[in-house]
Structure formats: structure tokens, C-alpha cells
C-alpha positions as CSV (number, residue, x, y, z in Angstrom):
1,V,198.9,154.5,92.8
2,Q,201.4,157.2,93.1
3,L,200.2,160.1,92.1
4,Q,203.0,163.0,90.9
5,A,201.0,167.0,90.8
6,S,202.9,169.9,89.2
7,G,202.1,173.3,87.9
8,G,201.5,175.5,90.5
9,G,203.2,179.1,90.8
10,L,202.8,182.9,92.0
11,V,200.2,184.7,89.2
12,Q,198.8,188.0,89.7
13,P,195.1,188.2,90.0
14,G,193.0,188.0,87.0
15,G,195.8,185.5,86.0
16,S,195.7,181.9,85.0
17,L,197.2,178.5,85.8
18,R,197.1,175.3,85.1
19,L,198.1,171.9,87.1
20,S,198.5,168.6,86.1
21,C,198.5,165.6,88.4
22,A,199.8,161.8,86.5
23,A,198.8,159.0,88.0
24,S,201.2,155.6,87.7
25,G,200.5,152.6,89.6
26,N,197.3,150.1,89.8
27,V,196.0,152.8,87.4
28,F,193.3,150.6,86.4
29,S,191.4,150.5,89.9
30,L,190.6,154.5,89.5
31,T,187.6,155.7,88.7
32,R,187.7,159.2,89.7
33,M,190.4,161.7,90.1
34,G,190.5,165.1,90.9
35,W,191.7,168.4,93.4
36,Y,191.1,168.8,96.7
37,R,193.1,172.4,98.0
38,Q,194.0,173.8,101.8
39,A,194.3,177.5,102.8
40,P,196.5,178.9,105.4
41,G,194.9,177.8,108.6
42,K,192.2,176.0,107.1
43,Q,191.3,172.8,106.2
44,R,191.0,170.8,103.1
45,D,188.4,171.5,100.4
46,F,186.9,170.3,97.8
47,V,187.9,171.6,95.1
48,A,186.4,169.5,92.0
49,T,186.4,166.2,90.5
50,I,185.9,163.8,87.2
51,T,185.7,160.5,86.3
52,R,186.9,157.9,84.2
53,G,183.8,158.3,82.2
54,G,184.1,161.9,82.0
55,S,181.6,164.0,84.5
56,T,183.0,166.5,86.2
57,N,181.7,168.3,90.1
58,Y,183.4,171.7,90.9
59,A,182.8,173.8,94.0
60,D,180.4,176.7,93.8
61,S,183.6,178.5,94.0
62,V,185.2,178.4,91.6
63,K,182.4,177.0,88.9
64,G,182.8,179.2,85.5
65,R,186.4,179.9,86.8
66,F,188.4,176.5,87.1
67,T,187.9,173.4,84.3
68,I,188.9,170.0,85.3
69,S,189.8,167.4,82.3
70,R,191.7,164.1,82.2
71,D,193.3,162.2,79.9
72,N,192.9,159.0,80.3
73,A,195.5,157.6,77.6
74,K,197.7,159.7,79.6
75,N,196.3,158.7,83.1
76,T,196.5,162.5,83.8
77,V,193.6,164.9,85.3
78,Y,194.5,168.7,84.9
79,L,192.3,171.9,86.3
80,Q,192.9,174.3,84.5
81,M,192.7,178.2,86.9
82,N,191.9,181.4,85.3
83,S,190.7,184.5,86.2
84,L,192.1,183.7,89.8
85,K,190.7,186.0,93.1
86,P,193.5,186.1,95.8
87,E,191.4,183.5,97.9
88,D,192.8,180.7,95.5
89,T,195.9,181.0,97.1
90,A,196.3,177.0,98.7
91,V,198.1,174.0,99.0
92,Y,196.5,172.0,96.0
93,Y,195.9,168.7,96.4
94,C,196.0,166.3,93.8
95,N,193.4,163.1,94.7
96,A,192.1,160.0,93.0
97,Y,189.6,157.0,94.1
98,G,189.2,153.4,93.2
99,F,187.7,150.3,95.3
100,A,187.1,152.6,98.4
101,V,190.2,154.0,98.9
102,D,191.6,157.4,98.1
103,Y,194.9,157.9,97.2
104,W,196.9,161.9,97.6
105,G,199.5,163.6,96.0
106,Q,202.6,165.5,97.6
107,G,200.8,169.6,97.0
108,T,201.5,172.5,95.0
109,L,201.5,175.9,96.2
110,V,199.3,178.6,94.4
111,T,200.1,182.2,95.1
112,V,197.5,184.6,93.8
113,S,198.8,187.9,94.9
114,S,200.4,191.0,93.5
């Protein structure tokens, strides 16, 4: 499974960004996709996940601001990020899980700054 993430960039506080992650390869094995993030000098943290059936889970820090969704036909997961804060600045990593294997995409940098 290969994951290709895109959509990061520089945004002002209060702004919005949408991240995308397209999966290719043995995508039929995937049961869950999601996003994690790693701020400078910190560990990688969970952000949000979504199952193939559409069940979602969010970190408390992003609830009400971020929305995860997926297009199963395109094997793509999205992260709509609204009301962004400087503390959301991080490298965001796409993750996919299936058959007890975690897959990771390359990171995409999100910088929230005025």
C-alpha cells in the first residue's frame, strides 16, 4: 500500500485547509485510514481516523474544528481543518491500517501563523 498526501501549506490563525491522502496498491486490505501529526520536538500524535464503514474518531484537541471523510471509490481520505490555531502547526502524516499492518505516507507540513 502506498499513501500520497497533499494539501499542506501556510495559513493564518482562524483559517482553513484541506488535506488529502490517496491510497494505492492493495487497498482492499485497509479497514481504517486517518491522520497523525508531529510538531517540532514532539512525538507523533493521533488526530483522526475513519473506518471503511464511516465511523470516525477524533483527538479532543481537534473535535469541532476538524472533519475527516473518505471516498471509498477513490481510496482517498480527507481532513478538513477549520478554525486553525498556531498549535496545529505540525507535519501531518496519513495513516492506513489493514491486516495488522500500519502504513504511513510522507508528511505534509501545515503552518499556522500570522
